[in-house]
mmCIF file of the C-alpha atoms, coordinates in Angstrom:
data_MODEL
# 
_entry.id   MODEL 
# 
loop_
_atom_site.group_PDB 
_atom_site.id 
_atom_site.type_symbol 
_atom_site.label_atom_id 
_atom_site.label_alt_id 
_atom_site.label_comp_id 
_atom_site.label_asym_id 
_atom_site.label_entity_id 
_atom_site.label_seq_id 
_atom_site.pdbx_PDB_ins_code 
_atom_site.Cartn_x 
_atom_site.Cartn_y 
_atom_site.Cartn_z 
_atom_site.occupancy 
_atom_site.B_iso_or_equiv 
_atom_site.pdbx_formal_charge 
_atom_site.auth_seq_id 
_atom_site.auth_comp_id 
_atom_site.auth_asym_id 
_atom_site.auth_atom_id 
_atom_site.pdbx_PDB_model_num 
ATOM 1   C CA . MET A 1 1   ? -16.791 6.308   22.751 1.00 0.00 ? 1   MET A CA 1 
ATOM 2   C CA . LYS A 1 2   ? -16.957 5.860   18.956 1.00 0.00 ? 2   LYS A CA 1 
ATOM 3   C CA . THR A 1 3   ? -16.301 2.305   18.033 1.00 0.00 ? 3   THR A CA 1 
ATOM 4   C CA . ARG A 1 4   ? -15.935 0.684   14.796 1.00 0.00 ? 4   ARG A CA 1 
ATOM 5   C CA . LEU A 1 5   ? -18.702 -1.859  14.398 1.00 0.00 ? 5   LEU A CA 1 
ATOM 6   C CA . MET A 1 6   ? -18.778 -4.486  11.561 1.00 0.00 ? 6   MET A CA 1 
ATOM 7   C CA . THR A 1 7   ? -22.301 -5.283  10.937 1.00 0.00 ? 7   THR A CA 1 
ATOM 8   C CA . ALA A 1 8   ? -23.546 -8.283  8.752  1.00 0.00 ? 8   ALA A CA 1 
ATOM 9   C CA . ALA A 1 9   ? -24.833 -5.948  6.166  1.00 0.00 ? 9   ALA A CA 1 
ATOM 10  C CA . THR A 1 10  ? -21.391 -4.298  5.944  1.00 0.00 ? 10  THR A CA 1 
ATOM 11  C CA . LEU A 1 11  ? -19.615 -7.624  5.488  1.00 0.00 ? 11  LEU A CA 1 
ATOM 12  C CA . ALA A 1 12  ? -22.125 -8.561  2.649  1.00 0.00 ? 12  ALA A CA 1 
ATOM 13  C CA . LEU A 1 13  ? -21.467 -5.146  0.984  1.00 0.00 ? 13  LEU A CA 1 
ATOM 14  C CA . ALA A 1 14  ? -17.744 -5.574  1.287  1.00 0.00 ? 14  ALA A CA 1 
ATOM 15  C CA . SER A 1 15  ? -17.739 -9.106  -0.307 1.00 0.00 ? 15  SER A CA 1 
ATOM 16  C CA . ALA A 1 16  ? -19.566 -7.638  -3.273 1.00 0.00 ? 16  ALA A CA 1 
ATOM 17  C CA . ALA A 1 17  ? -16.473 -5.647  -4.150 1.00 0.00 ? 17  ALA A CA 1 
ATOM 18  C CA . PRO A 1 18  ? -13.643 -8.169  -3.810 1.00 0.00 ? 18  PRO A CA 1 
ATOM 19  C CA . ALA A 1 19  ? -10.976 -5.965  -5.192 1.00 0.00 ? 19  ALA A CA 1 
ATOM 20  C CA . LEU A 1 20  ? -11.260 -3.443  -2.388 1.00 0.00 ? 20  LEU A CA 1 
ATOM 21  C CA . ALA A 1 21  ? -9.650  -4.297  0.934  1.00 0.00 ? 21  ALA A CA 1 
ATOM 22  C CA . GLY A 1 22  ? -11.358 -2.997  4.014  1.00 0.00 ? 22  GLY A CA 1 
ATOM 23  C CA . PHE A 1 23  ? -9.834  -2.314  7.350  1.00 0.00 ? 23  PHE A CA 1 
ATOM 24  C CA . THR A 1 24  ? -11.718 -2.185  10.647 1.00 0.00 ? 24  THR A CA 1 
ATOM 25  C CA . SER A 1 25  ? -10.936 0.997   12.645 1.00 0.00 ? 25  SER A CA 1 
ATOM 26  C CA . VAL A 1 26  ? -8.781  0.866   15.632 1.00 0.00 ? 26  VAL A CA 1 
ATOM 27  C CA . ASN A 1 27  ? -9.567  3.138   18.457 1.00 0.00 ? 27  ASN A CA 1 
ATOM 28  C CA . PRO A 1 28  ? -6.866  4.975   20.605 1.00 0.00 ? 28  PRO A CA 1 
ATOM 29  C CA . ALA A 1 29  ? -6.214  2.929   23.985 1.00 0.00 ? 29  ALA A CA 1 
ATOM 30  C CA . PRO A 1 30  ? -7.554  4.663   27.149 1.00 0.00 ? 30  PRO A CA 1 
ATOM 31  C CA . GLY A 1 31  ? -5.651  5.880   30.059 1.00 0.00 ? 31  GLY A CA 1 
ATOM 32  C CA . SER A 1 32  ? -2.235  4.091   30.711 1.00 0.00 ? 32  SER A CA 1 
ATOM 33  C CA . GLU A 1 33  ? -2.979  1.377   28.124 1.00 0.00 ? 33  GLU A CA 1 
ATOM 34  C CA . LEU A 1 34  ? -0.717  1.064   25.168 1.00 0.00 ? 34  LEU A CA 1 
ATOM 35  C CA . SER A 1 35  ? -1.991  1.523   21.530 1.00 0.00 ? 35  SER A CA 1 
ATOM 36  C CA . HIS A 1 36  ? -0.586  -0.497  18.673 1.00 0.00 ? 36  HIS A CA 1 
ATOM 37  C CA . ALA A 1 37  ? 2.463   1.791   17.918 1.00 0.00 ? 37  ALA A CA 1 
ATOM 38  C CA . PRO A 1 38  ? 3.993   1.454   21.483 1.00 0.00 ? 38  PRO A CA 1 
ATOM 39  C CA . ILE A 1 39  ? 3.259   -2.335  21.733 1.00 0.00 ? 39  ILE A CA 1 
ATOM 40  C CA . ILE A 1 40  ? 4.933   -2.871  18.326 1.00 0.00 ? 40  ILE A CA 1 
ATOM 41  C CA . ASN A 1 41  ? 7.911   -0.642  19.546 1.00 0.00 ? 41  ASN A CA 1 
ATOM 42  C CA . ASN A 1 42  ? 8.269   -3.018  22.656 1.00 0.00 ? 42  ASN A CA 1 
ATOM 43  C CA . VAL A 1 43  ? 8.162   -6.156  20.634 1.00 0.00 ? 43  VAL A CA 1 
ATOM 44  C CA . TYR A 1 44  ? 10.537  -5.314  17.811 1.00 0.00 ? 44  TYR A CA 1 
ATOM 45  C CA . GLY A 1 45  ? 12.429  -2.187  19.030 1.00 0.00 ? 45  GLY A CA 1 
ATOM 46  C CA . GLY A 1 46  ? 12.858  1.235   17.695 1.00 0.00 ? 46  GLY A CA 1 
ATOM 47  C CA . THR A 1 47  ? 10.023  3.723   17.005 1.00 0.00 ? 47  THR A CA 1 
ATOM 48  C CA . PHE A 1 48  ? 7.324   2.903   14.750 1.00 0.00 ? 48  PHE A CA 1 
ATOM 49  C CA . ALA A 1 49  ? 5.098   5.273   12.785 1.00 0.00 ? 49  ALA A CA 1 
ATOM 50  C CA . LEU A 1 50  ? 1.931   4.768   11.044 1.00 0.00 ? 50  LEU A CA 1 
ATOM 51  C CA . ASN A 1 51  ? 1.453   5.312   7.303  1.00 0.00 ? 51  ASN A CA 1 
ATOM 52  C CA . GLU A 1 52  ? -2.283  5.561   6.780  1.00 0.00 ? 52  GLU A CA 1 
ATOM 53  C CA . SER A 1 53  ? -2.228  4.921   3.057  1.00 0.00 ? 53  SER A CA 1 
ATOM 54  C CA . ALA A 1 54  ? -4.570  2.474   1.249  1.00 0.00 ? 54  ALA A CA 1 
ATOM 55  C CA . VAL A 1 55  ? -3.141  -0.215  3.383  1.00 0.00 ? 55  VAL A CA 1 
ATOM 56  C CA . PRO A 1 56  ? -2.230  0.859   6.920  1.00 0.00 ? 56  PRO A CA 1 
ATOM 57  C CA . THR A 1 57  ? 1.481   0.267   7.611  1.00 0.00 ? 57  THR A CA 1 
ATOM 58  C CA . TYR A 1 58  ? 3.782   0.706   10.669 1.00 0.00 ? 58  TYR A CA 1 
ATOM 59  C CA . THR A 1 59  ? 7.558   1.071   9.785  1.00 0.00 ? 59  THR A CA 1 
ATOM 60  C CA . ASN A 1 60  ? 10.589  2.119   11.880 1.00 0.00 ? 60  ASN A CA 1 
ATOM 61  C CA . ASN A 1 61  ? 14.170  3.281   10.990 1.00 0.00 ? 61  ASN A CA 1 
ATOM 62  C CA . THR A 1 62  ? 15.796  -0.227  11.326 1.00 0.00 ? 62  THR A CA 1 
ATOM 63  C CA . GLY A 1 63  ? 13.916  -1.729  8.370  1.00 0.00 ? 63  GLY A CA 1 
ATOM 64  C CA . PHE A 1 64  ? 10.890  -3.347  10.194 1.00 0.00 ? 64  PHE A CA 1 
ATOM 65  C CA . THR A 1 65  ? 7.445   -3.189  8.457  1.00 0.00 ? 65  THR A CA 1 
ATOM 66  C CA . LEU A 1 66  ? 4.074   -4.178  9.829  1.00 0.00 ? 66  LEU A CA 1 
ATOM 67  C CA . THR A 1 67  ? 1.388   -4.365  7.134  1.00 0.00 ? 67  THR A CA 1 
ATOM 68  C CA . ARG A 1 68  ? -2.229  -4.533  7.961  1.00 0.00 ? 68  ARG A CA 1 
ATOM 69  C CA . VAL A 1 69  ? -3.974  -7.681  6.583  1.00 0.00 ? 69  VAL A CA 1 
ATOM 70  C CA . SER A 1 70  ? -7.411  -6.893  5.129  1.00 0.00 ? 70  SER A CA 1 
ATOM 71  C CA . ASP A 1 71  ? -10.136 -7.325  7.555  1.00 0.00 ? 71  ASP A CA 1 
ATOM 72  C CA . PHE A 1 72  ? -13.072 -7.807  4.809  1.00 0.00 ? 72  PHE A CA 1 
ATOM 73  C CA . GLY A 1 73  ? -13.795 -7.249  1.294  1.00 0.00 ? 73  GLY A CA 1 
ATOM 74  C CA . LEU A 1 74  ? -11.366 -9.458  -0.405 1.00 0.00 ? 74  LEU A CA 1 
ATOM 75  C CA . GLY A 1 75  ? -12.507 -13.107 1.000  1.00 0.00 ? 75  GLY A CA 1 
ATOM 76  C CA . GLY A 1 76  ? -10.178 -15.979 0.168  1.00 0.00 ? 76  GLY A CA 1 
ATOM 77  C CA . VAL A 1 77  ? -7.956  -17.852 2.787  1.00 0.00 ? 77  VAL A CA 1 
ATOM 78  C CA . MET A 1 78  ? -5.012  -16.474 4.265  1.00 0.00 ? 78  MET A CA 1 
ATOM 79  C CA . SER A 1 79  ? -1.849  -18.751 3.883  1.00 0.00 ? 79  SER A CA 1 
ATOM 80  C CA . ILE A 1 80  ? 0.313   -18.672 7.145  1.00 0.00 ? 80  ILE A CA 1 
ATOM 81  C CA . VAL A 1 81  ? 3.321   -18.935 5.008  1.00 0.00 ? 81  VAL A CA 1 
ATOM 82  C CA . GLY A 1 82  ? 2.276   -17.156 1.925  1.00 0.00 ? 82  GLY A CA 1 
ATOM 83  C CA . GLY A 1 83  ? 0.985   -14.070 3.489  1.00 0.00 ? 83  GLY A CA 1 
ATOM 84  C CA . SER A 1 84  ? -0.842  -13.062 0.423  1.00 0.00 ? 84  SER A CA 1 
ATOM 85  C CA . ALA A 1 85  ? -2.042  -9.305  0.239  1.00 0.00 ? 85  ALA A CA 1 
ATOM 86  C CA . ALA A 1 86  ? -5.081  -10.410 -1.641 1.00 0.00 ? 86  ALA A CA 1 
ATOM 87  C CA . THR A 1 87  ? -6.973  -12.112 1.224  1.00 0.00 ? 87  THR A CA 1 
ATOM 88  C CA . ASP A 1 88  ? -8.688  -11.216 4.567  1.00 0.00 ? 88  ASP A CA 1 
ATOM 89  C CA . ASP A 1 89  ? -7.630  -12.403 7.764  1.00 0.00 ? 89  ASP A CA 1 
ATOM 90  C CA . GLN A 1 90  ? -10.865 -14.289 8.544  1.00 0.00 ? 90  GLN A CA 1 
ATOM 91  C CA . ALA A 1 91  ? -10.118 -17.684 7.173  1.00 0.00 ? 91  ALA A CA 1 
ATOM 92  C CA . TRP A 1 92  ? -6.520  -19.193 7.365  1.00 0.00 ? 92  TRP A CA 1 
ATOM 93  C CA . SER A 1 93  ? -4.677  -22.068 5.828  1.00 0.00 ? 93  SER A CA 1 
ATOM 94  C CA . ARG A 1 94  ? -1.398  -23.802 7.044  1.00 0.00 ? 94  ARG A CA 1 
ATOM 95  C CA . GLY A 1 95  ? -0.138  -23.756 3.528  1.00 0.00 ? 95  GLY A CA 1 
ATOM 96  C CA . ASP A 1 96  ? 3.206   -25.273 3.022  1.00 0.00 ? 96  ASP A CA 1 
ATOM 97  C CA . ALA A 1 97  ? 4.158   -24.749 6.563  1.00 0.00 ? 97  ALA A CA 1 
ATOM 98  C CA . VAL A 1 98  ? 6.699   -27.483 7.630  1.00 0.00 ? 98  VAL A CA 1 
ATOM 99  C CA . GLY A 1 99  ? 6.012   -28.689 11.168 1.00 0.00 ? 99  GLY A CA 1 
ATOM 100 C CA . PRO A 1 100 ? 4.454   -26.816 14.080 1.00 0.00 ? 100 PRO A CA 1 
ATOM 101 C CA . VAL A 1 101 ? 3.676   -23.104 13.949 1.00 0.00 ? 101 VAL A CA 1 
ATOM 102 C CA . THR A 1 102 ? 5.033   -21.119 16.942 1.00 0.00 ? 102 THR A CA 1 
ATOM 103 C CA . VAL A 1 103 ? 2.828   -18.986 19.010 1.00 0.00 ? 103 VAL A CA 1 
ATOM 104 C CA . ILE A 1 104 ? 3.964   -16.281 21.506 1.00 0.00 ? 104 ILE A CA 1 
ATOM 105 C CA . ALA A 1 105 ? 2.018   -13.872 23.753 1.00 0.00 ? 105 ALA A CA 1 
ATOM 106 C CA . ARG A 1 106 ? 3.362   -10.462 23.457 1.00 0.00 ? 106 ARG A CA 1 
ATOM 107 C CA . ALA A 1 107 ? 1.006   -8.053  25.176 1.00 0.00 ? 107 ALA A CA 1 
ATOM 108 C CA . LYS A 1 108 ? -2.135  -7.805  27.317 1.00 0.00 ? 108 LYS A CA 1 
ATOM 109 C CA . TYR A 1 109 ? -4.181  -4.862  28.281 1.00 0.00 ? 109 TYR A CA 1 
ATOM 110 C CA . ALA A 1 110 ? -7.321  -6.095  29.759 1.00 0.00 ? 110 ALA A CA 1 
ATOM 111 C CA . GLY A 1 111 ? -8.781  -7.268  33.081 1.00 0.00 ? 111 GLY A CA 1 
ATOM 112 C CA . ASP A 1 112 ? -10.122 -10.505 31.415 1.00 0.00 ? 112 ASP A CA 1 
ATOM 113 C CA . SER A 1 113 ? -8.205  -13.778 31.366 1.00 0.00 ? 113 SER A CA 1 
ATOM 114 C CA . HIS A 1 114 ? -7.746  -15.432 27.994 1.00 0.00 ? 114 HIS A CA 1 
ATOM 115 C CA . THR A 1 115 ? -6.264  -18.035 25.865 1.00 0.00 ? 115 THR A CA 1 
ATOM 116 C CA . ILE A 1 116 ? -5.370  -18.178 22.222 1.00 0.00 ? 116 ILE A CA 1 
ATOM 117 C CA . GLY A 1 117 ? -6.388  -21.082 20.370 1.00 0.00 ? 117 GLY A CA 1 
ATOM 118 C CA . TRP A 1 118 ? -7.685  -22.456 16.928 1.00 0.00 ? 118 TRP A CA 1 
ATOM 119 C CA . ILE A 1 119 ? -10.753 -24.135 15.192 1.00 0.00 ? 119 ILE A CA 1 
ATOM 120 C CA . ASP A 1 120 ? -9.968  -27.019 12.830 1.00 0.00 ? 120 ASP A CA 1 
ATOM 121 C CA . ASP A 1 121 ? -12.301 -26.386 9.836  1.00 0.00 ? 121 ASP A CA 1 
ATOM 122 C CA . THR A 1 122 ? -11.313 -29.685 8.309  1.00 0.00 ? 122 THR A CA 1 
ATOM 123 C CA . SER A 1 123 ? -13.098 -31.478 11.258 1.00 0.00 ? 123 SER A CA 1 
ATOM 124 C CA . GLU A 1 124 ? -16.702 -32.620 10.858 1.00 0.00 ? 124 GLU A CA 1 
ATOM 125 C CA . THR A 1 125 ? -17.293 -30.983 14.346 1.00 0.00 ? 125 THR A CA 1 
ATOM 126 C CA . PRO A 1 126 ? -14.805 -28.134 14.607 1.00 0.00 ? 126 PRO A CA 1 
ATOM 127 C CA . VAL A 1 127 ? -14.205 -27.131 18.350 1.00 0.00 ? 127 VAL A CA 1 
ATOM 128 C CA . TYR A 1 128 ? -11.957 -24.760 20.056 1.00 0.00 ? 128 TYR A CA 1 
ATOM 129 C CA . GLN A 1 129 ? -8.353  -25.982 20.817 1.00 0.00 ? 129 GLN A CA 1 
ATOM 130 C CA . SER A 1 130 ? -6.438  -23.915 23.288 1.00 0.00 ? 130 SER A CA 1 
ATOM 131 C CA . ILE A 1 131 ? -2.740  -23.113 22.616 1.00 0.00 ? 131 ILE A CA 1 
ATOM 132 C CA . LEU A 1 132 ? -1.545  -20.698 25.465 1.00 0.00 ? 132 LEU A CA 1 
ATOM 133 C CA . GLY A 1 133 ? -2.736  -18.085 27.862 1.00 0.00 ? 133 GLY A CA 1 
ATOM 134 C CA . SER A 1 134 ? -2.371  -14.480 27.160 1.00 0.00 ? 134 SER A CA 1 
ATOM 135 C CA . THR A 1 135 ? -0.154  -13.843 30.071 1.00 0.00 ? 135 THR A CA 1 
ATOM 136 C CA . ASN A 1 136 ? 2.383   -16.385 29.163 1.00 0.00 ? 136 ASN A CA 1 
ATOM 137 C CA . PHE A 1 137 ? 4.652   -13.833 27.734 1.00 0.00 ? 137 PHE A CA 1 
ATOM 138 C CA . ASN A 1 138 ? 7.709   -14.543 25.471 1.00 0.00 ? 138 ASN A CA 1 
ATOM 139 C CA . ASN A 1 139 ? 7.308   -18.188 25.958 1.00 0.00 ? 139 ASN A CA 1 
ATOM 140 C CA . PRO A 1 140 ? 7.055   -19.929 22.525 1.00 0.00 ? 140 PRO A CA 1 
ATOM 141 C CA . VAL A 1 141 ? 4.445   -22.697 22.124 1.00 0.00 ? 141 VAL A CA 1 
ATOM 142 C CA . ALA A 1 142 ? 4.451   -24.871 18.970 1.00 0.00 ? 142 ALA A CA 1 
ATOM 143 C CA . VAL A 1 143 ? 1.090   -26.109 17.538 1.00 0.00 ? 143 VAL A CA 1 
ATOM 144 C CA . THR A 1 144 ? 0.372   -28.271 14.432 1.00 0.00 ? 144 THR A CA 1 
ATOM 145 C CA . LEU A 1 145 ? -2.452  -26.721 12.572 1.00 0.00 ? 145 LEU A CA 1 
ATOM 146 C CA . SER A 1 146 ? -4.829  -28.322 9.994  1.00 0.00 ? 146 SER A CA 1 
ATOM 147 C CA . SER A 1 147 ? -4.831  -27.080 6.360  1.00 0.00 ? 147 SER A CA 1 
ATOM 148 C CA . SER A 1 148 ? -7.980  -24.943 7.034  1.00 0.00 ? 148 SER A CA 1 
ATOM 149 C CA . PHE A 1 149 ? -8.634  -23.158 10.322 1.00 0.00 ? 149 PHE A CA 1 
ATOM 150 C CA . ARG A 1 150 ? -9.694  -20.146 12.105 1.00 0.00 ? 150 ARG A CA 1 
ATOM 151 C CA . TRP A 1 151 ? -7.667  -18.297 15.040 1.00 0.00 ? 151 TRP A CA 1 
ATOM 152 C CA . ALA A 1 152 ? -9.697  -17.955 18.031 1.00 0.00 ? 152 ALA A CA 1 
ATOM 153 C CA . LEU A 1 153 ? -9.617  -16.068 21.441 1.00 0.00 ? 153 LEU A CA 1 
ATOM 154 C CA . ASN A 1 154 ? -11.363 -17.726 24.695 1.00 0.00 ? 154 ASN A CA 1 
ATOM 155 C CA . ASP A 1 155 ? -12.171 -15.097 27.256 1.00 0.00 ? 155 ASP A CA 1 
ATOM 156 C CA . ILE A 1 156 ? -12.009 -17.221 30.425 1.00 0.00 ? 156 ILE A CA 1 
ATOM 157 C CA . THR A 1 157 ? -13.666 -14.414 32.282 1.00 0.00 ? 157 THR A CA 1 
ATOM 158 C CA . THR A 1 158 ? -16.894 -14.084 30.316 1.00 0.00 ? 158 THR A CA 1 
ATOM 159 C CA . GLY A 1 159 ? -16.893 -17.721 28.861 1.00 0.00 ? 159 GLY A CA 1 
ATOM 160 C CA . LYS A 1 160 ? -16.951 -16.299 25.356 1.00 0.00 ? 160 LYS A CA 1 
ATOM 161 C CA . THR A 1 161 ? -14.902 -17.507 22.386 1.00 0.00 ? 161 THR A CA 1 
ATOM 162 C CA . TRP A 1 162 ? -14.259 -15.129 19.474 1.00 0.00 ? 162 TRP A CA 1 
ATOM 163 C CA . THR A 1 163 ? -12.703 -16.188 16.161 1.00 0.00 ? 163 THR A CA 1 
ATOM 164 C CA . SER A 1 164 ? -10.940 -14.471 13.254 1.00 0.00 ? 164 SER A CA 1 
ATOM 165 C CA . ARG A 1 165 ? -14.101 -14.893 11.245 1.00 0.00 ? 165 ARG A CA 1 
ATOM 166 C CA . ALA A 1 166 ? -16.498 -12.023 12.056 1.00 0.00 ? 166 ALA A CA 1 
ATOM 167 C CA . SER A 1 167 ? -19.775 -13.787 11.270 1.00 0.00 ? 167 SER A CA 1 
ATOM 168 C CA . ASP A 1 168 ? -18.905 -16.007 14.066 1.00 0.00 ? 168 ASP A CA 1 
ATOM 169 C CA . ASN A 1 169 ? -18.912 -12.960 16.536 1.00 0.00 ? 169 ASN A CA 1 
ATOM 170 C CA . VAL A 1 170 ? -22.520 -12.141 16.807 1.00 0.00 ? 170 VAL A CA 1 
ATOM 171 C CA . LYS A 1 171 ? -24.507 -10.101 19.313 1.00 0.00 ? 171 LYS A CA 1 
ATOM 172 C CA . SER A 1 172 ? -28.086 -8.943  18.899 1.00 0.00 ? 172 SER A CA 1 
ATOM 173 C CA . SER A 1 173 ? -28.001 -10.269 15.074 1.00 0.00 ? 173 SER A CA 1 
ATOM 174 C CA . VAL A 1 174 ? -24.821 -7.956  14.509 1.00 0.00 ? 174 VAL A CA 1 
ATOM 175 C CA . ALA A 1 175 ? -21.431 -9.425  13.576 1.00 0.00 ? 175 ALA A CA 1 
ATOM 176 C CA . TYR A 1 176 ? -18.199 -7.872  14.940 1.00 0.00 ? 176 TYR A CA 1 
ATOM 177 C CA . ASP A 1 177 ? -14.717 -8.060  13.833 1.00 0.00 ? 177 ASP A CA 1 
ATOM 178 C CA . GLN A 1 178 ? -12.662 -8.976  17.050 1.00 0.00 ? 178 GLN A CA 1 
ATOM 179 C CA . LEU A 1 179 ? -9.337  -9.419  15.351 1.00 0.00 ? 179 LEU A CA 1 
ATOM 180 C CA . VAL A 1 180 ? -6.803  -7.044  13.652 1.00 0.00 ? 180 VAL A CA 1 
ATOM 181 C CA . THR A 1 181 ? -3.650  -8.689  12.009 1.00 0.00 ? 181 THR A CA 1 
ATOM 182 C CA . TYR A 1 182 ? -0.370  -7.421  10.770 1.00 0.00 ? 182 TYR A CA 1 
ATOM 183 C CA . ARG A 1 183 ? 2.265   -9.272  8.413  1.00 0.00 ? 183 ARG A CA 1 
ATOM 184 C CA . VAL A 1 184 ? 5.608   -8.529  9.794  1.00 0.00 ? 184 VAL A CA 1 
ATOM 185 C CA . THR A 1 185 ? 8.908   -8.176  7.818  1.00 0.00 ? 185 THR A CA 1 
ATOM 186 C CA . GLY A 1 186 ? 12.375  -7.005  9.016  1.00 0.00 ? 186 GLY A CA 1 
ATOM 187 C CA . PRO A 1 187 ? 16.056  -7.632  9.306  1.00 0.00 ? 187 PRO A CA 1 
ATOM 188 C CA . THR A 1 188 ? 15.564  -10.393 11.920 1.00 0.00 ? 188 THR A CA 1 
ATOM 189 C CA . ILE A 1 189 ? 12.436  -11.799 10.719 1.00 0.00 ? 189 ILE A CA 1 
ATOM 190 C CA . THR A 1 190 ? 13.586  -14.852 8.823  1.00 0.00 ? 190 THR A CA 1 
ATOM 191 C CA . GLN A 1 191 ? 10.115  -16.751 8.665  1.00 0.00 ? 191 GLN A CA 1 
ATOM 192 C CA . PRO A 1 192 ? 6.763   -15.684 7.943  1.00 0.00 ? 192 PRO A CA 1 
ATOM 193 C CA . THR A 1 193 ? 5.388   -13.744 10.798 1.00 0.00 ? 193 THR A CA 1 
ATOM 194 C CA . PHE A 1 194 ? 2.045   -12.224 11.853 1.00 0.00 ? 194 PHE A CA 1 
ATOM 195 C CA . LEU A 1 195 ? 1.018   -10.156 14.950 1.00 0.00 ? 195 LEU A CA 1 
ATOM 196 C CA . LEU A 1 196 ? -2.535  -10.643 16.058 1.00 0.00 ? 196 LEU A CA 1 
ATOM 197 C CA . PHE A 1 197 ? -4.303  -7.911  18.038 1.00 0.00 ? 197 PHE A CA 1 
ATOM 198 C CA . TRP A 1 198 ? -7.554  -9.131  19.737 1.00 0.00 ? 198 TRP A CA 1 
ATOM 199 C CA . GLU A 1 199 ? -10.662 -7.340  21.168 1.00 0.00 ? 199 GLU A CA 1 
ATOM 200 C CA . ASP A 1 200 ? -12.120 -9.447  24.139 1.00 0.00 ? 200 ASP A CA 1 
ATOM 201 C CA . ARG A 1 201 ? -15.466 -7.685  24.570 1.00 0.00 ? 201 ARG A CA 1 
ATOM 202 C CA . ILE A 1 202 ? -18.176 -7.279  22.011 1.00 0.00 ? 202 ILE A CA 1 
ATOM 203 C CA . GLY A 1 203 ? -20.628 -4.568  20.889 1.00 0.00 ? 203 GLY A CA 1 
ATOM 204 C CA . SER A 1 204 ? -21.320 -1.490  23.312 1.00 0.00 ? 204 SER A CA 1 
ATOM 205 C CA . GLY A 1 205 ? -19.189 -3.345  26.052 1.00 0.00 ? 205 GLY A CA 1 
ATOM 206 C CA . ALA A 1 206 ? -16.030 -3.014  23.898 1.00 0.00 ? 206 ALA A CA 1 
ATOM 207 C CA . ASP A 1 207 ? -13.647 -0.103  23.199 1.00 0.00 ? 207 ASP A CA 1 
ATOM 208 C CA . TYR A 1 208 ? -12.246 -1.629  20.001 1.00 0.00 ? 208 TYR A CA 1 
ATOM 209 C CA . ASP A 1 209 ? -8.591  -0.626  20.728 1.00 0.00 ? 209 ASP A CA 1 
ATOM 210 C CA . TYR A 1 210 ? -7.567  -4.037  19.877 1.00 0.00 ? 210 TYR A CA 1 
ATOM 211 C CA . ASN A 1 211 ? -4.987  -4.492  22.517 1.00 0.00 ? 211 ASN A CA 1 
ATOM 212 C CA . ASP A 1 212 ? -6.705  -6.830  25.133 1.00 0.00 ? 212 ASP A CA 1 
ATOM 213 C CA . ALA A 1 213 ? -4.455  -9.777  23.968 1.00 0.00 ? 213 ALA A CA 1 
ATOM 214 C CA . VAL A 1 214 ? -1.601  -9.689  21.298 1.00 0.00 ? 214 VAL A CA 1 
ATOM 215 C CA . PHE A 1 215 ? 0.161   -12.761 19.902 1.00 0.00 ? 215 PHE A CA 1 
ATOM 216 C CA . GLU A 1 216 ? 2.912   -13.374 17.473 1.00 0.00 ? 216 GLU A CA 1 
ATOM 217 C CA . ILE A 1 217 ? 2.631   -16.242 15.003 1.00 0.00 ? 217 ILE A CA 1 
ATOM 218 C CA . THR A 1 218 ? 5.606   -17.583 13.192 1.00 0.00 ? 218 THR A CA 1 
ATOM 219 C CA . ALA A 1 219 ? 5.554   -20.465 10.455 1.00 0.00 ? 219 ALA A CA 1 
ATOM 220 C CA . VAL A 1 220 ? 8.422   -22.531 8.924  1.00 0.00 ? 220 VAL A CA 1 
ATOM 221 C CA . PRO A 1 221 ? 7.528   -22.792 5.100  1.00 0.00 ? 221 PRO A CA 1 
ATOM 222 C CA . THR A 1 222 ? 9.296   -25.096 2.687  1.00 0.00 ? 222 THR A CA 1 
ATOM 223 C CA . PRO A 1 223 ? 12.556  -23.595 1.151  1.00 0.00 ? 223 PRO A CA 1 
ATOM 224 C CA . GLY A 1 224 ? 10.791  -22.570 -2.053 1.00 0.00 ? 224 GLY A CA 1 
ATOM 225 C CA . VAL A 1 225 ? 7.994   -20.718 -0.229 1.00 0.00 ? 225 VAL A CA 1 
ATOM 226 C CA . ALA A 1 226 ? 10.470  -19.224 2.227  1.00 0.00 ? 226 ALA A CA 1 
ATOM 227 C CA . SER A 1 227 ? 12.235  -17.728 -0.724 1.00 0.00 ? 227 SER A CA 1 
ATOM 228 C CA . LEU A 1 228 ? 9.258   -16.280 -2.422 1.00 0.00 ? 228 LEU A CA 1 
ATOM 229 C CA . PHE A 1 229 ? 8.196   -14.755 1.017  1.00 0.00 ? 229 PHE A CA 1 
ATOM 230 C CA . GLY A 1 230 ? 11.580  -13.170 1.377  1.00 0.00 ? 230 GLY A CA 1 
ATOM 231 C CA . PHE A 1 231 ? 11.530  -11.753 -2.210 1.00 0.00 ? 231 PHE A CA 1 
ATOM 232 C CA . ALA A 1 232 ? 8.096   -10.216 -1.691 1.00 0.00 ? 232 ALA A CA 1 
ATOM 233 C CA . ALA A 1 233 ? 9.249   -8.458  1.381  1.00 0.00 ? 233 ALA A CA 1 
ATOM 234 C CA . LEU A 1 234 ? 12.347  -7.089  -0.397 1.00 0.00 ? 234 LEU A CA 1 
ATOM 235 C CA . ALA A 1 235 ? 10.338  -5.937  -3.249 1.00 0.00 ? 235 ALA A CA 1 
ATOM 236 C CA . GLY A 1 236 ? 7.938   -4.151  -0.939 1.00 0.00 ? 236 GLY A CA 1 
ATOM 237 C CA . ALA A 1 237 ? 10.833  -2.387  0.753  1.00 0.00 ? 237 ALA A CA 1 
ATOM 238 C CA . ARG A 1 238 ? 12.298  -1.307  -2.526 1.00 0.00 ? 238 ARG A CA 1 
ATOM 239 C CA . ARG A 1 239 ? 9.017   0.200   -3.540 1.00 0.00 ? 239 ARG A CA 1 
ATOM 240 C CA . ARG A 1 240 ? 8.832   2.103   -0.146 1.00 0.00 ? 240 ARG A CA 1 
ATOM 241 C CA . ARG A 1 241 ? 12.146  3.620   -0.601 1.00 0.00 ? 241 ARG A CA 1 
# 
């Protein structure tokens, strides 16, 4: 099976051209497992189609859009409330979020057991902090994040922890991207929202369909930031029409 592997050399090359966003390839899901489009259908309703333009985007006929966040090539820090298109999904910031961020488990297609969590990069000794399990579906859990952090998936079955930063996920001196992220906008999306798709195995032991554990992240920004986020979404919708 062909898989998209992110090597350390590829990451270094991508970072040399910061104007070009890079997107990790997502393989079709095997057997009865669901790929991204039907998973998104189940979460937001309707039938989503993929527009494989410069930025892969899923849209449906009810006004929802899921836009891929760059995996590599842009660098920077992704604000959970700003949702900038000019950054990768590897390093994150709480930005101007007011209060806790909500995390919801939305799908799981894996035999392994996991929890999603985060790593506080403002700490002198950053450690994994668990939020909730991947089978705790549709049960929102609130977490107060630091100003700088990484998302992380702890695979309880294997004892491995993968993070949103590819350079953390190394096997035989090769770094792998274990996370694919979408920014979500739509008629019922009133706050900055992201959908995180994880791969729970690494290297040749993985199929890289990124459906092993899927979580929805929602933040509550300050009123001014919320207005800017909504304006950006509206402008994007107008450009698509």
